[in-house]
C-alpha positions as CSV (number, residue, x, y, z in Angstrom):
1,M,0.0,0.0,0.0
2,T,1.2,3.5,-0.9
3,F,0.1,6.2,1.5
4,K,-0.9,9.3,-0.5
5,N,-0.8,13.0,-0.1
6,L,-3.9,14.9,0.9
7,I,-4.7,17.8,-1.5
8,N,-8.0,19.6,-1.5
9,G,-9.7,16.8,0.4
10,E,-8.5,14.0,-2.0
11,W,-5.9,11.4,-1.4
12,T,-3.5,12.0,-4.3
13,D,-0.6,10.0,-5.8
14,G,2.8,11.6,-5.8
15,A,5.4,12.1,-8.4
16,R,7.4,9.3,-6.8
17,T,7.4,7.2,-3.5
18,T,9.8,6.9,-0.6
19,R,10.4,3.9,1.7
20,N,9.8,4.5,5.4
21,I,12.3,2.3,7.2
22,N,12.3,1.2,10.9
23,P,15.7,2.3,12.4
24,S,15.4,-0.5,15.1
25,D,15.3,-3.1,12.3
26,T,16.2,-1.9,8.8
27,R,14.6,-5.0,7.3
28,D,11.2,-3.7,8.4
29,L,9.4,-1.5,5.9
30,V,6.9,0.7,7.7
31,G,5.3,1.7,4.4
32,E,5.8,3.5,1.1
33,Y,4.7,7.1,1.0
34,A,3.9,9.4,-1.9
35,Q,6.3,12.2,-2.6
36,A,4.8,15.4,-4.0
37,D,6.6,17.5,-6.6
38,A,6.5,21.3,-6.9
39,A,3.4,21.3,-9.1
40,Q,1.4,19.3,-6.5
41,A,2.7,21.6,-3.8
42,R,1.3,24.6,-5.8
43,E,-2.0,22.7,-6.1
44,A,-2.1,22.3,-2.4
45,V,-1.5,26.0,-1.9
46,A,-4.2,26.9,-4.3
47,A,-6.6,24.6,-2.5
48,A,-5.8,26.2,0.8
49,R,-6.2,29.7,-0.6
50,A,-9.6,28.8,-2.1
51,A,-10.8,27.3,1.2
52,F,-9.6,30.2,3.4
53,G,-12.6,32.5,3.0
54,A,-15.2,30.0,4.3
55,W,-13.0,28.5,7.0
56,S,-11.9,31.8,8.4
57,Q,-15.6,32.7,8.7
58,S,-16.6,29.4,10.2
59,T,-18.0,29.4,13.7
60,P,-15.9,28.7,16.8
61,Q,-18.2,25.8,17.5
62,Q,-17.5,24.2,14.1
63,R,-13.7,24.5,14.7
64,F,-14.1,23.2,18.3
65,D,-16.0,20.2,17.2
66,I,-13.5,19.1,14.5
67,L,-10.4,19.7,16.7
68,D,-11.9,18.0,19.7
69,T,-13.0,15.0,17.7
70,A,-9.5,14.7,16.3
71,G,-8.0,15.0,19.8
72,S,-10.3,12.3,21.1
73,E,-9.4,9.9,18.4
74,I,-5.7,10.5,18.9
75,L,-6.0,9.7,22.5
76,A,-8.1,6.6,21.9
77,R,-5.5,5.3,19.5
78,R,-2.5,6.1,21.7
79,Q,-1.1,2.6,21.7
80,E,-1.5,2.1,17.9
81,L,-0.1,5.5,17.0
82,G,2.7,5.2,19.6
83,D,3.7,1.9,18.1
84,L,3.8,3.5,14.6
85,L,5.9,6.5,15.9
86,A,8.4,4.3,17.7
87,R,8.7,2.1,14.7
88,E,9.4,4.9,12.2
89,E,11.4,7.3,14.4
90,G,13.1,5.1,17.0
91,K,12.2,6.6,20.4
92,T,11.1,4.0,22.9
93,L,7.5,2.9,23.0
94,P,6.7,4.6,26.3
95,E,8.2,7.9,25.0
96,A,6.3,7.5,21.7
97,I,2.9,6.9,23.5
98,G,3.6,9.9,25.7
99,E,4.2,12.0,22.6
100,V,0.9,10.8,21.0
101,V,-1.0,11.7,24.3
102,R,0.6,15.1,24.1
103,A,-0.6,15.5,20.5
104,G,-4.1,14.5,21.5
105,N,-4.1,16.9,24.4
106,I,-2.9,19.7,22.2
107,F,-5.8,19.3,19.8
108,K,-8.3,19.3,22.7
109,F,-6.7,22.4,24.2
110,F,-6.8,24.3,21.0
111,A,-10.4,23.2,20.4
112,G,-11.2,25.2,23.5
113,E,-9.0,28.1,22.3
114,A,-11.2,28.3,19.2
115,L,-14.0,29.4,21.6
116,R,-11.8,31.7,23.6
117,L,-10.4,33.9,20.8
118,G,-11.3,37.3,22.2
119,G,-10.6,40.9,21.8
120,E,-11.0,44.2,23.6
121,V,-13.4,47.1,23.6
122,V,-11.6,50.2,24.8
123,P,-12.6,53.8,25.1
124,S,-11.3,56.2,22.6
125,V,-9.6,59.5,23.5
126,R,-12.2,61.1,21.3
127,P,-15.8,61.6,22.6
128,G,-18.5,59.4,20.9
129,V,-15.9,57.1,19.3
130,G,-15.7,53.3,20.1
131,V,-12.6,51.2,19.6
132,E,-12.6,47.4,19.1
133,V,-9.4,45.4,19.0
134,T,-9.8,41.9,17.5
135,R,-7.7,39.0,16.1
136,E,-8.2,37.6,12.6
137,A,-6.7,34.6,10.8
138,L,-3.6,35.3,8.7
139,G,-4.5,33.2,5.6
140,V,-2.6,30.3,4.3
141,V,0.1,29.0,6.6
142,G,2.9,26.7,5.5
143,L,4.1,24.2,8.2
144,I,7.6,22.6,7.9
145,T,8.1,20.0,10.6
146,P,11.0,17.9,11.8
147,W,11.6,14.2,12.3
148,N,12.3,14.1,16.0
149,F,8.7,14.7,17.2
150,P,6.7,13.5,14.2
151,I,3.3,13.9,15.8
152,A,3.6,16.4,18.6
153,I,5.3,19.2,16.7
154,P,2.8,18.9,13.7
155,A,0.0,19.0,16.3
156,W,1.3,22.1,18.1
157,K,1.6,24.0,14.8
158,L,-1.5,22.6,13.1
159,A,-4.1,22.8,15.9
160,P,-3.6,26.5,16.7
161,A,-3.4,27.4,13.0
162,L,-6.8,25.7,12.4
163,A,-8.3,27.0,15.7
164,C,-7.6,30.6,14.6
165,G,-9.2,30.1,11.2
166,N,-6.2,29.6,9.0
167,T,-5.9,27.1,6.2
168,V,-2.7,24.9,6.1
169,V,-0.2,23.2,3.8
170,M,2.1,20.9,5.8
171,K,5.3,19.3,4.7
172,P,6.6,16.8,7.3
173,A,10.1,15.5,7.4
174,D,11.0,12.9,4.8
175,L,12.2,10.4,7.4
176,V,8.9,10.2,9.3
177,P,5.9,10.5,7.0
178,G,3.8,7.9,8.8
179,S,2.8,9.9,11.9
180,A,1.9,12.9,9.8
181,W,-0.2,10.8,7.4
182,A,-2.1,9.3,10.3
183,L,-2.8,12.8,11.6
184,A,-4.0,13.9,8.2
185,D,-6.3,10.9,8.0
186,I,-7.8,11.6,11.5
187,L,-8.5,15.2,10.6
188,Q,-10.0,14.3,7.3
189,R,-12.5,12.0,9.0
190,A,-13.1,14.5,11.7
191,G,-14.9,16.7,9.2
192,L,-12.4,19.3,7.9
193,P,-13.7,20.9,4.7
194,P,-11.7,20.2,1.5
195,G,-8.6,22.4,1.2
196,V,-8.5,23.5,4.8
197,F,-5.6,21.1,5.6
198,N,-3.3,19.7,2.9
199,L,-0.5,17.2,3.5
200,V,2.3,17.3,0.9
201,M,5.1,14.8,1.7
202,G,8.2,15.5,-0.3
203,R,11.6,16.9,-0.6
204,G,12.5,20.3,0.9
205,S,14.1,21.4,-2.3
206,E,10.7,21.0,-4.1
207,V,7.8,21.1,-1.7
208,G,9.6,23.3,0.9
209,A,10.7,25.7,-1.8
210,V,7.2,26.3,-3.0
211,L,5.9,27.1,0.5
212,L,8.7,29.6,1.0
213,D,8.4,31.3,-2.4
214,D,4.6,31.2,-3.2
215,P,3.0,34.6,-2.6
216,R,-0.2,32.9,-1.7
217,V,1.4,31.5,1.5
218,D,1.0,34.2,4.1
219,A,3.1,32.7,6.9
220,I,5.6,29.9,7.6
221,S,6.2,28.0,10.8
222,F,9.4,26.0,10.8
223,T,11.2,23.7,13.1
224,G,14.5,22.3,12.1
225,S,18.2,23.1,11.7
226,V,19.7,26.5,12.0
227,A,21.0,26.5,8.5
228,T,17.6,25.7,7.0
229,G,15.9,28.2,9.4
230,Q,18.1,31.0,8.1
231,K,17.0,30.1,4.5
232,V,13.4,30.2,5.6
233,A,14.0,33.6,7.2
234,A,15.7,35.0,4.1
235,A,12.9,33.8,1.8
236,C,10.1,35.2,4.0
237,V,11.8,38.5,4.5
238,A,12.2,38.9,0.8
239,R,8.5,38.8,0.2
240,L,7.4,40.1,3.7
241,A,5.7,36.9,4.8
242,K,5.4,36.2,8.5
243,F,7.6,33.5,9.9
244,Q,8.4,31.6,13.1
245,L,11.5,29.6,13.6
246,E,12.4,26.9,16.2
247,M,16.0,25.8,15.6
248,G,19.0,24.4,17.5
249,G,20.0,24.1,21.1
250,K,23.1,23.5,23.1
251,N,21.4,23.4,26.4
252,P,23.2,23.6,29.8
253,F,22.4,21.7,32.9
254,V,24.1,23.1,36.0
255,V,24.9,20.9,39.0
256,L,25.9,22.7,42.2
257,D,27.7,21.3,45.2
258,D,24.6,21.3,47.3
259,A,22.5,19.3,44.7
260,D,20.9,16.0,45.6
261,L,23.3,13.7,43.6
262,G,20.5,11.3,42.7
263,V,18.3,14.0,41.4
264,A,21.2,15.6,39.4
265,V,22.1,12.3,37.8
266,N,18.5,11.4,36.9
267,C,18.0,14.8,35.3
268,A,21.2,14.7,33.4
269,V,20.5,11.1,32.1
270,N,17.0,12.0,31.1
271,S,17.9,15.3,29.5
272,G,21.0,14.0,27.6
273,F,20.2,10.5,26.6
274,F,16.5,9.8,26.5
275,S,14.8,9.9,23.1
276,T,18.4,9.0,22.0
277,G,19.4,12.6,22.7
278,Q,17.5,13.7,19.6
279,R,15.6,16.6,21.2
280,C,16.2,20.3,20.7
281,T,15.7,20.6,24.5
282,A,18.3,18.0,25.4
283,S,21.1,19.0,27.8
284,S,24.3,18.1,26.0
285,R,26.5,20.3,28.3
286,V,26.5,19.5,32.0
287,I,28.3,22.1,34.1
288,V,29.3,20.8,37.5
289,T,31.0,22.7,40.4
290,E,34.2,21.4,41.8
291,G,32.9,20.0,45.1
292,I,30.6,17.5,43.5
293,H,32.3,17.1,40.1
294,D,34.1,13.8,40.6
295,R,31.2,12.1,42.4
296,F,28.8,13.2,39.8
297,V,30.9,11.9,36.9
298,A,31.3,8.6,38.7
299,A,27.6,8.3,39.4
300,M,26.7,9.1,35.8
301,A,29.1,6.4,34.5
302,E,27.5,3.9,36.9
303,R,24.0,4.9,35.9
304,M,24.9,4.5,32.2
305,K,25.8,0.9,32.8
306,T,22.2,0.2,33.6
307,L,20.8,1.8,30.4
308,K,19.5,-0.7,27.8
309,V,20.0,0.2,24.2
310,D,17.7,-1.9,22.0
311,D,14.7,-2.1,19.8
312,A,12.5,0.9,20.5
313,R,9.4,-1.2,20.9
314,K,10.9,-3.9,23.1
315,P,9.8,-3.8,26.8
316,G,12.7,-2.6,29.0
317,T,14.5,-0.6,26.4
318,D,15.8,2.7,27.8
319,I,17.3,4.1,24.6
320,G,16.2,3.3,21.0
321,P,18.3,3.6,17.8
322,V,19.5,6.8,16.2
323,V,17.0,7.8,13.5
324,D,19.1,6.9,10.4
325,E,22.5,6.1,9.1
326,R,23.4,9.7,8.4
327,Q,22.6,10.8,11.9
328,L,24.6,7.9,13.4
329,A,27.6,8.9,11.3
330,Q,27.3,12.5,12.5
331,D,27.2,11.4,16.2
332,L,30.2,9.1,15.7
333,E,32.1,12.0,14.0
334,Y,31.5,14.3,17.0
335,I,32.6,11.6,19.4
336,A,35.9,11.3,17.4
337,I,36.2,15.1,17.4
338,G,35.8,15.2,21.2
339,Q,38.5,12.6,21.6
340,G,40.7,14.5,19.2
341,E,40.2,17.7,21.1
342,G,41.5,16.0,24.3
343,A,38.2,15.3,26.1
344,R,38.1,12.1,28.1
345,L,35.5,9.6,27.0
346,V,34.3,8.3,30.3
347,A,31.7,5.8,29.0
348,G,29.9,4.7,25.8
349,G,30.2,6.0,22.3
350,Q,30.3,2.7,20.5
351,A,28.1,2.0,17.5
352,Q,26.3,-1.3,17.3
353,A,25.3,-2.7,13.9
354,H,22.7,-5.1,15.5
355,N,20.7,-5.4,18.6
356,A,20.6,-8.3,21.0
357,D,18.2,-10.2,18.7
358,G,20.5,-9.7,15.7
359,A,18.2,-7.2,14.0
360,P,20.2,-4.6,12.0
361,G,19.8,-1.1,13.2
362,F,21.4,2.3,14.0
363,Y,22.4,1.7,17.6
364,L,24.7,3.8,19.6
365,A,25.8,3.5,23.2
366,P,25.3,6.9,24.9
367,A,28.6,8.7,25.3
368,L,29.8,10.7,28.3
369,F,32.8,13.1,28.1
370,S,34.6,14.7,31.0
371,E,37.6,17.1,31.3
372,T,36.2,19.2,28.5
373,T,36.7,22.9,27.8
374,P,34.2,25.6,26.6
375,A,36.0,26.1,23.3
376,M,35.7,22.4,22.2
377,R,33.4,21.8,19.3
378,I,31.5,19.2,21.3
379,N,30.5,22.1,23.6
380,R,29.8,24.6,20.9
381,E,27.9,22.7,18.1
382,E,24.7,20.8,18.3
383,I,25.3,17.1,17.9
384,F,21.7,15.9,18.2
385,G,22.5,12.6,19.6
386,P,23.2,10.8,22.9
387,V,26.4,12.6,23.6
388,V,26.9,14.6,26.8
389,S,30.0,16.5,27.9
390,V,30.8,17.6,31.4
391,L,32.4,21.0,32.2
392,R,34.0,21.8,35.5
393,A,33.2,25.2,37.2
394,K,34.7,26.8,40.3
395,N,31.4,28.0,41.7
396,Y,27.8,29.0,40.8
397,E,28.9,32.3,39.2
398,E,31.3,30.6,36.8
399,A,28.7,27.8,36.1
400,L,26.1,30.4,35.1
401,A,28.7,32.2,32.9
402,L,29.5,28.9,31.2
403,A,25.8,28.1,30.8
404,N,25.2,31.4,29.0
405,D,28.3,31.0,26.8
406,T,26.6,29.7,23.7
407,P,24.9,31.1,20.6
408,F,21.8,29.2,21.5
409,G,19.2,29.8,24.2
410,L,16.4,27.3,24.2
411,A,16.4,25.6,27.6
412,G,18.6,25.4,30.7
413,G,18.4,23.6,34.0
414,I,20.0,23.5,37.4
415,A,20.2,21.0,40.2
416,T,20.4,22.6,43.6
417,T,18.8,22.7,47.0
418,S,19.5,26.5,47.3
419,L,16.5,28.7,46.8
420,K,18.9,31.6,46.3
421,H,20.7,30.0,43.4
422,A,17.5,28.5,41.9
423,T,15.8,31.9,41.9
424,H,18.9,33.6,40.5
425,F,19.3,31.0,37.7
426,K,15.7,31.3,36.6
427,R,16.1,35.0,36.2
428,H,19.6,35.1,34.7
429,A,19.9,32.0,32.5
430,Q,19.7,33.3,28.9
431,V,17.1,30.7,27.8
432,G,13.4,30.6,26.9
433,M,12.7,27.8,29.4
434,A,14.4,27.2,32.7
435,M,14.1,24.1,34.9
436,V,15.0,23.6,38.5
437,N,15.7,20.0,39.6
438,L,13.9,18.8,36.5
439,P,15.2,17.6,33.1
440,T,15.4,20.3,30.4
441,A,13.6,18.0,28.0
442,G,9.9,17.7,28.7
443,V,7.5,20.6,28.8
444,D,3.7,21.0,29.3
445,Y,1.5,21.3,26.2
446,H,-0.5,24.4,27.5
447,V,2.3,26.8,28.1
448,P,4.7,28.7,25.8
449,F,7.5,26.8,24.1
450,G,10.5,28.6,22.6
451,G,13.9,30.2,23.2
452,R,16.1,33.1,22.5
453,K,19.3,33.9,20.6
454,G,20.0,31.4,17.9
455,S,17.4,28.9,19.0
456,S,14.2,30.7,18.1
457,Y,12.8,33.6,16.2
458,G,9.3,35.0,16.3
459,A,6.3,34.4,18.6
460,R,6.2,31.5,21.0
461,E,4.6,28.2,20.2
462,Q,2.0,26.3,22.3
463,G,-0.6,27.6,24.8
464,R,-2.5,30.8,24.5
465,Y,0.7,32.5,23.2
466,A,0.3,30.6,19.9
467,A,-2.3,33.1,18.8
468,E,0.4,35.8,18.6
469,F,1.7,34.0,15.4
470,Y,-1.4,32.6,13.9
471,T,-3.5,35.8,13.9
472,T,-3.2,39.4,13.0
473,V,-4.6,42.3,15.1
474,K,-7.2,44.6,13.8
475,T,-8.2,47.9,15.4
476,A,-11.7,49.2,14.4
477,Y,-13.2,52.6,15.2
478,T,-16.9,53.5,15.2
479,Q,-18.5,56.9,15.5
480,A,-21.6,56.7,17.6
């Protein structure tokens, strides 16, 4: 069976197909998925443009009903959809099911937001004049989503876009079309009118280029690499389209002398290694003060011995495979770079061509470096794999300075029992999301998500703040 694109309410063959391979067992074909070309992408844009007038004027109740129905089905199918996600992306089954639940909750949250889109009535400075401030849909929104969260990130872009009355053309990552297709199928059956949501699976050089350059696309929401994000920004600025970028991270996790060692290790292992380290919120830099440094590194190494790297869907697996061969090669290259720069590889870092059952896959034992310096490439560049480096700091002040010494600013965490230092860190960490005694990866679905510096650009995603991007503000005056 070939899974088709959704264009103007019809399932449509692509110009070619691509094979969706299970990274836990490369012999396992998840499915063949249609690949749209540029002409089909333009058809999808035209369909979205034609559908915008009616959808933007639809009632909040209509939008609520569709989004709530979709959210309910996602939640009801959490096991099935989680299995699909783990199979195509490689995160463990419990993590995958958790992501599906998050996606379902996002749709139900934004169903409610469709009813809560409000405005203001304010007095004018002129007598007899009334002023109304309202929010209106932007138009056609292009969504370009990544492979590491193949249902949650599409959900947190798509649900607010639809709730606010926009129409959508979405291009998911080539590596993980299955979860996006399942989401499209659910929305189609939930009752979305033709053209309101269009799924075009395909290459960024073809489909993505159309979304960036077509003047009928009013806004782009992108999550992915810094290099691609810069291209998105340049294209949108050139034609004055609105854009939102979520890009890289080199997130710090600070461990102070007064920290609970068990809490610190659990947070660092979760942040750095779970989801195979393939999270933009992962903590790949752990900054540890001198008094606890050696005990922390030893405890981390001991904890890592207990982590089971295996098939993502097998019970008891802690860490699944890397998503594909190219990402595995990149991870191994950075491990070699770290060793070449003089960092000490404390544990892990070995690739495994097969799991314990002999299935071929892209397996990597999580790697821990110590005795690293701030200038090392492994501390400057995003690796996007299960590779963590430890930096030594004299005290809290130096640890904070090291935490902020990065071109990125998505998330940051601290392990401490000091209210003084926790409070200071929350205020002075140059990040969009700060965690105290919690992993940096893992955020709630109803609050803002985003960072600063090179990590993010534009309005925040998720929660009520999503309306900042997916609407435009209108001020209307009336003479009584």
